[in-house]
BAFI-610620 format. One line per field, with one value per atom (N, C-alpha, C): atom name; x, y negated, z; residue in three letters; residue number from 0. Coordinates in steps of 0.2 Angstrom, whole numbers, plus 5000, padded with zeros to 4 digits. Layout:
name = [CA ...];
px = [X ...];
py = [Y ...];
pz = [Z ...];
resn = [ALA ...];
resi = [NUM ...];
This chain:
name = [N CA C N CA C N CA C N CA C N CA C N CA C N CA C N CA C N CA C N CA C N CA C N CA C N CA C N CA C N CA C N CA C N CA C N CA C N CA C N CA C N CA C N CA C N CA C N CA C N CA C N CA C N CA C N CA C N CA C N CA C N CA C N CA C N CA C N CA C N CA C N CA C N CA C N CA C N CA C N CA C N CA C N CA C N CA C N CA C N CA C N CA C N CA C N CA C N CA C N CA C N CA C N CA C N CA C N CA C N CA C N CA C N CA C N CA C N CA C N CA C N CA C N CA C N CA C N CA C N CA C N CA C N CA C N CA C N CA C N CA C N CA C N CA C N CA C N CA C N CA C N CA C N CA C N CA C N CA C N CA C N CA C N CA C N CA C N CA C N CA C N CA C N CA C N CA C N CA C N CA C N CA C N CA C N CA C N CA C N CA C N CA C N CA C N CA C N CA C N CA C N CA C N CA C N CA C N CA C N CA C N CA C N CA C N CA C N CA C N CA C N CA C N CA C N CA C N CA C N CA C N CA C N CA C N CA C N CA C N CA C N CA C N CA C N CA C N CA C N CA C N CA C N CA C N CA C N CA C N CA C N CA C N CA C N CA C N CA C N CA C N CA C N CA C N CA C N CA C N CA C N CA C N CA C N CA C N CA C N CA C N CA C N CA C N CA C N CA C N CA C N CA C N CA C N CA C N CA C N CA C N CA C N CA C N CA C N CA C N CA C N CA C N CA C N CA C N CA C N CA C N CA C N CA C N CA C N CA C N CA C N CA C N CA C N CA C N CA C N CA C N CA C];
px = [4678 4685 4690 4690 4695 4696 4690 4690 4694 4692 4695 4703 4705 4712 4715 4712 4715 4716 4711 4711 4716 4717 4722 4729 4730 4736 4738 4733 4734 4736 4732 4733 4740 4742 4748 4754 4753 4758 4758 4753 4753 4755 4753 4755 4762 4765 4772 4777 4776 4781 4780 4773 4772 4775 4774 4777 4785 4788 4795 4797 4793 4795 4794 4789 4788 4793 4796 4801 4808 4809 4815 4814 4808 4807 4809 4806 4807 4815 4818 4825 4829 4827 4830 4829 4823 4822 4825 4826 4829 4837 4839 4846 4848 4843 4844 4843 4839 4838 4845 4847 4853 4859 4859 4865 4865 4859 4858 4860 4858 4859 4866 4870 4876 4882 4882 4887 4886 4880 4878 4881 4881 4883 4891 4894 4901 4904 4901 4904 4904 4899 4899 4904 4906 4911 4918 4919 4926 4928 4934 4937 4937 4935 4935 4942 4941 4948 4950 4957 4960 4960 4959 4959 4966 4965 4971 4974 4980 4984 4989 4988 4992 5000 5004 5011 5014 5018 5021 5026 5026 5031 5038 5043 5049 5053 5052 5055 5051 5053 5049 5054 5051 5055 5056 5061 5063 5057 5052 5046 5042 5041 5037 5040 5047 5051 5050 5049 5049 5041 5037 5030 5027 5022 5020 5015 5013 5009 5013 5012 5016 5013 5017 5014 5011 5006 5003 5008 5008 5012 5019 5020 5026 5027 5033 5035 5036 5035 5036 5030 5030 5024 5022 5027 5025 5028 5027 5029 5036 5039 5047 5049 5046 5048 5048 5042 5042 5047 5049 5054 5061 5062 5069 5070 5065 5065 5065 5062 5062 5069 5072 5079 5084 5083 5088 5087 5080 5079 5082 5081 5084 5092 5095 5102 5104 5100 5102 5100 5095 5093 5099 5101 5106 5112 5114 5121 5121 5115 5115 5114 5110 5110 5117 5120 5126 5131 5132 5137 5135 5129 5127 5128 5128 5129 5137 5141 5148 5151 5149 5152 5148 5142 5138 5136 5137 5135 5128 5124 5118 5118 5113 5112 5114 5112 5114 5121 5125 5132 5135 5133 5136 5135 5129 5128 5133 5134 5139 5146 5148 5155 5156 5151 5152 5147 5146 5141 5142 5148 5150 5149 5151 5150 5143 5139 5132 5128 5129 5126 5128 5134 5137 5133 5132 5129 5121 5118 5111 5111 5115 5115 5116 5121 5122 5116 5113 5108 5102 5101 5095 5096 5102 5104 5103 5105 5104 5097 5093 5085 5082 5085 5081 5083 5089 5091 5086 5085 5080 5073 5071 5064 5063 5069 5068 5068 5072 5072 5066 5062 5056 5058 5064 5067 5062 5061 5056 5061 5059 5063 5060 5064 5062 5061 5056 5055 5059 5063 5067 5067 5063 5062 5059 5063 5060 5061 5064 5066 5060 5055 5050 5049 5045 5044 5040 5035 5030 5034 5039 5043 5047 5050 5055 5051 5045 5041 5039 5037 5036 5042 5048 5054 5056 5055 5056 5052 5045 5041 5043 5044 5046 5053 5058 5064 5063 5058 5056 5053 5049 5046 5051 5056 5061 5066 5068 5072 5069 5062 5059 5058 5057 5057 5064 5069 5076 5078 5076 5078 5073 5067 5062 5064 5066 5068 5075 5079 5086 5084 5079 5078 5074 5070 5067 5071 5075 5079 5086 5089 5095 5101 5099 5104 5103 5108 5108 5102 5099 5093 5097 5101 5104 5110];
py = [4724 4724 4726 4726 4729 4736 4740 4747 4748 4744 4745 4744 4739 4738 4743 4746 4752 4758 4759 4765 4764 4758 4757 4757 4755 4755 4762 4766 4773 4777 4776 4779 4777 4771 4769 4773 4774 4777 4784 4787 4794 4795 4790 4791 4789 4785 4783 4788 4793 4798 4803 4804 4809 4806 4800 4797 4797 4796 4797 4804 4809 4816 4818 4815 4817 4814 4808 4805 4809 4811 4815 4822 4825 4831 4830 4824 4823 4822 4818 4817 4824 4828 4835 4839 4839 4843 4840 4834 4831 4833 4833 4834 4842 4846 4853 4854 4851 4852 4849 4843 4840 4845 4848 4852 4858 4861 4867 4865 4859 4857 4855 4852 4849 4855 4860 4865 4868 4869 4872 4867 4860 4856 4856 4857 4857 4863 4869 4875 4875 4871 4871 4866 4861 4857 4859 4864 4866 4871 4872 4877 4884 4890 4896 4898 4900 4902 4908 4909 4915 4920 4926 4932 4932 4933 4933 4940 4940 4947 4947 4953 4954 4955 4952 4952 4959 4961 4968 4968 4974 4974 4974 4972 4971 4977 4982 4988 4993 4999 5005 5009 5013 5017 5024 5028 5034 5039 5038 5042 5041 5034 5033 5035 5035 5036 5044 5048 5055 5058 5053 5055 5057 5061 5063 5058 5053 5048 5042 5038 5032 5027 5023 5018 5013 5009 5004 4998 4995 4990 4992 4999 5001 4999 4998 4996 5003 5008 5015 5018 5021 5024 5031 5034 5040 5040 5046 5046 5048 5046 5047 5054 5060 5066 5068 5066 5068 5064 5058 5054 5058 5059 5062 5069 5073 5080 5080 5075 5075 5073 5068 5066 5072 5075 5081 5087 5088 5093 5091 5085 5083 5084 5082 5083 5090 5094 5101 5105 5104 5108 5107 5100 5099 5102 5102 5104 5112 5115 5122 5125 5122 5125 5124 5118 5117 5122 5123 5128 5135 5136 5143 5144 5139 5140 5141 5137 5137 5143 5145 5151 5158 5157 5163 5166 5162 5164 5161 5165 5163 5158 5154 5149 5151 5157 5159 5160 5162 5163 5157 5152 5145 5142 5143 5140 5143 5150 5153 5151 5149 5147 5140 5136 5129 5126 5129 5127 5120 5119 5112 5107 5107 5102 5101 5106 5105 5102 5104 5101 5094 5092 5085 5081 5084 5080 5079 5084 5083 5078 5078 5073 5066 5065 5058 5056 5061 5059 5057 5061 5059 5052 5051 5044 5039 5040 5035 5034 5039 5038 5034 5036 5033 5026 5023 5016 5011 5012 5007 5008 5014 5015 5012 5012 5009 5001 4998 4991 4989 4994 4992 4988 4990 4986 4988 4982 4983 4985 4991 4994 4990 4988 4984 4990 4989 4994 4991 4994 4992 4997 4995 4999 5006 5011 5018 5020 5016 5018 5015 5019 5017 5021 5019 5023 5029 5028 5034 5039 5037 5042 5046 5042 5045 5051 5049 5054 5060 5059 5064 5069 5066 5069 5073 5070 5074 5080 5079 5085 5090 5088 5093 5097 5093 5096 5101 5099 5104 5110 5110 5116 5120 5116 5120 5123 5120 5123 5129 5129 5134 5140 5139 5144 5147 5143 5146 5150 5148 5152 5158 5157 5163 5169 5167 5171 5175 5171 5175 5179 5177 5182 5188 5188 5194 5198 5195 5199 5200 5197 5198 5196 5192 5190 5183 5180 5173 5172 5166 5165 5162 5158 5154 5158];
pz = [5153 5149 5153 5159 5163 5162 5161 5160 5154 5149 5142 5143 5146 5147 5151 5156 5160 5155 5151 5147 5141 5138 5133 5136 5142 5145 5147 5149 5151 5144 5139 5133 5130 5131 5128 5132 5139 5142 5140 5139 5137 5129 5125 5118 5117 5121 5120 5120 5125 5126 5120 5118 5113 5106 5105 5099 5099 5105 5106 5104 5107 5106 5099 5095 5088 5084 5086 5082 5083 5090 5091 5087 5087 5083 5076 5073 5066 5064 5069 5068 5068 5073 5073 5067 5065 5059 5053 5052 5047 5048 5054 5055 5053 5055 5053 5046 5042 5035 5032 5034 5031 5032 5038 5040 5035 5034 5030 5022 5020 5013 5012 5016 5015 5013 5017 5015 5008 5006 5000 4994 4995 4991 4991 4996 4997 4993 4994 4991 4984 4981 4973 4971 4975 4972 4973 4978 4979 4975 4973 4969 4973 4969 4973 4976 4982 4986 4983 4982 4980 4986 4984 4989 4993 4999 5003 5003 5001 5000 5006 5009 5015 5013 5017 5015 5016 5011 5011 5017 5020 5026 5023 5026 5024 5025 5030 5031 5034 5034 5036 5041 5045 5049 5046 5049 5046 5046 5051 5051 5045 5043 5038 5031 5031 5025 5023 5029 5028 5028 5028 5029 5022 5021 5015 5012 5015 5012 5012 5006 5006 5011 5015 5019 5015 5019 5016 5015 5009 5007 5004 5003 5000 4993 4991 4984 4980 4982 4979 4977 4971 4968 4972 4974 4978 4985 4988 4995 4995 5001 5002 5000 5003 5002 4995 4991 4984 4980 4982 4978 4979 4985 4987 4984 4985 4982 4975 4972 4964 4962 4965 4964 4965 4970 4972 4967 4965 4960 4953 4951 4944 4944 4949 4950 4950 4955 4956 4950 4946 4940 4935 4934 4928 4930 4937 4939 4939 4941 4941 4934 4930 4923 4919 4920 4917 4920 4926 4929 4927 4926 4924 4917 4913 4905 4905 4909 4908 4911 4917 4920 4920 4918 4918 4925 4930 4937 4939 4942 4944 4950 4951 4956 4963 4966 4972 4973 4968 4968 4968 4964 4964 4971 4974 4981 4986 4985 4990 4989 4983 4982 4984 4984 4985 4990 4995 5000 5003 5005 5008 5003 4997 4992 4990 4990 4988 4994 5000 5006 5007 5005 5005 5000 4994 4989 4990 4994 4996 5001 5006 5011 5008 5003 5000 4996 4992 4988 4992 4998 5002 5006 5008 5011 5006 5000 4995 4993 4994 4993 4999 5005 5011 5012 5010 5012 5008 5001 4998 5001 5003 5005 5012 5016 5023 5022 5017 5016 5012 5009 5005 4999 4996 4990 4984 4980 4974 4968 4966 4960 4953 4949 4943 4938 4934 4928 4922 4920 4914 4908 4903 4897 4899 4898 4899 4906 4910 4917 4921 4923 4927 4933 4938 4944 4942 4938 4936 4932 4928 4924 4929 4934 4938 4942 4944 4948 4943 4937 4933 4931 4930 4929 4935 4941 4947 4948 4946 4947 4942 4936 4931 4933 4936 4938 4944 4949 4954 4952 4947 4944 4940 4936 4933 4938 4943 4948 4951 4953 4956 4951 4944 4939 4938 4939 4938 4944 4950 4956 4956 4954 4954 4949 4943 4938 4941 4943 4946 4952 4956 4962 4960 4954 4952 4948 4943 4938 4941 4946 4949 4943 4939 4934 4932 4929 4927 4921 4921 4916 4910 4910 4904 4902];
resn = [UNK UNK UNK UNK UNK UNK UNK UNK UNK UNK UNK UNK UNK UNK UNK UNK UNK UNK UNK UNK UNK UNK UNK UNK UNK UNK UNK UNK UNK UNK UNK UNK UNK UNK UNK UNK UNK UNK UNK UNK UNK UNK UNK UNK UNK UNK UNK UNK UNK UNK UNK UNK UNK UNK UNK UNK UNK UNK UNK UNK UNK UNK UNK UNK UNK UNK UNK UNK UNK UNK UNK UNK UNK UNK UNK UNK UNK UNK UNK UNK UNK UNK UNK UNK UNK UNK UNK UNK UNK UNK UNK UNK UNK UNK UNK UNK UNK UNK UNK UNK UNK UNK UNK UNK UNK UNK UNK UNK UNK UNK UNK UNK UNK UNK UNK UNK UNK UNK UNK UNK UNK UNK UNK UNK UNK UNK UNK UNK UNK UNK UNK UNK UNK UNK UNK UNK UNK UNK UNK UNK UNK UNK UNK UNK UNK UNK UNK UNK UNK UNK UNK UNK UNK UNK UNK UNK UNK UNK UNK UNK UNK UNK UNK UNK UNK UNK UNK UNK UNK UNK UNK UNK UNK UNK UNK UNK UNK UNK UNK UNK UNK UNK UNK UNK UNK UNK UNK UNK UNK UNK UNK UNK UNK UNK UNK UNK UNK UNK UNK UNK UNK UNK UNK UNK UNK UNK UNK UNK UNK UNK UNK UNK UNK UNK UNK UNK UNK UNK UNK UNK UNK UNK UNK UNK UNK UNK UNK UNK UNK UNK UNK UNK UNK UNK UNK UNK UNK UNK UNK UNK UNK UNK UNK UNK UNK UNK UNK UNK UNK UNK UNK UNK UNK UNK UNK UNK UNK UNK UNK UNK UNK UNK UNK UNK UNK UNK UNK UNK UNK UNK UNK UNK UNK UNK UNK UNK UNK UNK UNK UNK UNK UNK UNK UNK UNK UNK UNK UNK UNK UNK UNK UNK UNK UNK UNK UNK UNK UNK UNK UNK UNK UNK UNK UNK UNK UNK UNK UNK UNK UNK UNK UNK UNK UNK UNK UNK UNK UNK UNK UNK UNK UNK UNK UNK UNK UNK UNK UNK UNK UNK UNK UNK UNK UNK UNK UNK UNK UNK UNK UNK UNK UNK UNK UNK UNK UNK UNK UNK UNK UNK UNK UNK UNK UNK UNK UNK UNK UNK UNK UNK UNK UNK UNK UNK UNK UNK UNK UNK UNK UNK UNK UNK UNK UNK UNK UNK UNK UNK UNK UNK UNK UNK UNK UNK UNK UNK UNK UNK UNK UNK UNK UNK UNK UNK UNK UNK UNK UNK UNK UNK UNK UNK UNK UNK UNK UNK UNK UNK UNK UNK UNK UNK UNK UNK UNK UNK UNK UNK UNK UNK UNK UNK UNK UNK UNK UNK UNK UNK UNK UNK UNK UNK UNK UNK UNK UNK UNK UNK UNK UNK UNK UNK UNK UNK UNK UNK UNK UNK UNK UNK UNK UNK UNK UNK UNK UNK UNK UNK UNK UNK UNK UNK UNK UNK UNK UNK UNK UNK UNK UNK UNK UNK UNK UNK UNK UNK UNK UNK UNK UNK UNK UNK UNK UNK UNK UNK UNK UNK UNK UNK UNK UNK UNK UNK UNK UNK UNK UNK UNK UNK UNK UNK UNK UNK UNK UNK UNK UNK UNK UNK UNK UNK UNK UNK UNK UNK UNK UNK UNK UNK UNK UNK UNK UNK UNK UNK UNK UNK];
resi = [0 0 0 1 1 1 2 2 2 3 3 3 4 4 4 5 5 5 6 6 6 7 7 7 8 8 8 9 9 9 10 10 10 11 11 11 12 12 12 13 13 13 14 14 14 15 15 15 16 16 16 17 17 17 18 18 18 19 19 19 20 20 20 21 21 21 22 22 22 23 23 23 24 24 24 25 25 25 26 26 26 27 27 27 28 28 28 29 29 29 30 30 30 31 31 31 32 32 32 33 33 33 34 34 34 35 35 35 36 36 36 37 37 37 38 38 38 39 39 39 40 40 40 41 41 41 42 42 42 43 43 43 44 44 44 45 45 45 46 46 46 47 47 47 48 48 48 49 49 49 50 50 50 51 51 51 52 52 52 53 53 53 54 54 54 55 55 55 56 56 56 57 57 57 58 58 58 59 59 59 60 60 60 61 61 61 62 62 62 63 63 63 64 64 64 65 65 65 66 66 66 67 67 67 68 68 68 69 69 69 70 70 70 71 71 71 72 72 72 73 73 73 74 74 74 75 75 75 76 76 76 77 77 77 78 78 78 79 79 79 80 80 80 81 81 81 82 82 82 83 83 83 84 84 84 85 85 85 86 86 86 87 87 87 88 88 88 89 89 89 90 90 90 91 91 91 92 92 92 93 93 93 94 94 94 95 95 95 96 96 96 97 97 97 98 98 98 99 99 99 100 100 100 101 101 101 102 102 102 103 103 103 104 104 104 105 105 105 106 106 106 107 107 107 108 108 108 109 109 109 110 110 110 111 111 111 112 112 112 113 113 113 114 114 114 115 115 115 116 116 116 117 117 117 118 118 118 119 119 119 120 120 120 121 121 121 122 122 122 123 123 123 124 124 124 125 125 125 126 126 126 127 127 127 128 128 128 129 129 129 130 130 130 131 131 131 132 132 132 133 133 133 134 134 134 135 135 135 136 136 136 137 137 137 138 138 138 139 139 139 140 140 140 141 141 141 142 142 142 143 143 143 144 144 144 145 145 145 146 146 146 147 147 147 148 148 148 149 149 149 150 150 150 151 151 151 152 152 152 153 153 153 154 154 154 155 155 155 156 156 156 157 157 157 158 158 158 159 159 159 160 160 160 161 161 161 162 162 162 163 163 163 164 164 164 165 165 165 166 166 166 167 167 167 168 168 168 169 169 169 170 170 170 171 171 171 172 172 172 173 173 173 174 174 174 175 175 175];
């Protein structure tokens, strides 16, 4: 009997740590399973998160204003030079065509007679276009006045001004 008692005591000592390790392992696996299952249940109950939109910059530098690619977060449909040149071409084409119709003088003669006034008008129009661009002011679309139409009209005016100057350079006479 004593051999039996010694064997059972020995097996109890060996079996007890094995049982404790098995219990720990079962708890860990249950914990891992629980941890894997709980977030899945939470995500289905929560409302979907809205996408994070980066805040638009509040201002730009002069270098960004005169860059040919619109900076990220800009409120303007086109790049700064395209917008400014389009505005200058719209004013210039209307002024040059109107003066040509009224006086019969070609554009290069008009420029020669009023160089200071034309350069001043160009500087003021450019400054007027740069200030809103630097402050990243949002232009409101009102009726037929939209950013896309301004760009389209500016492009058409640039082509019109180029055609007017090209014709007068080749023919040496007023177009209109």
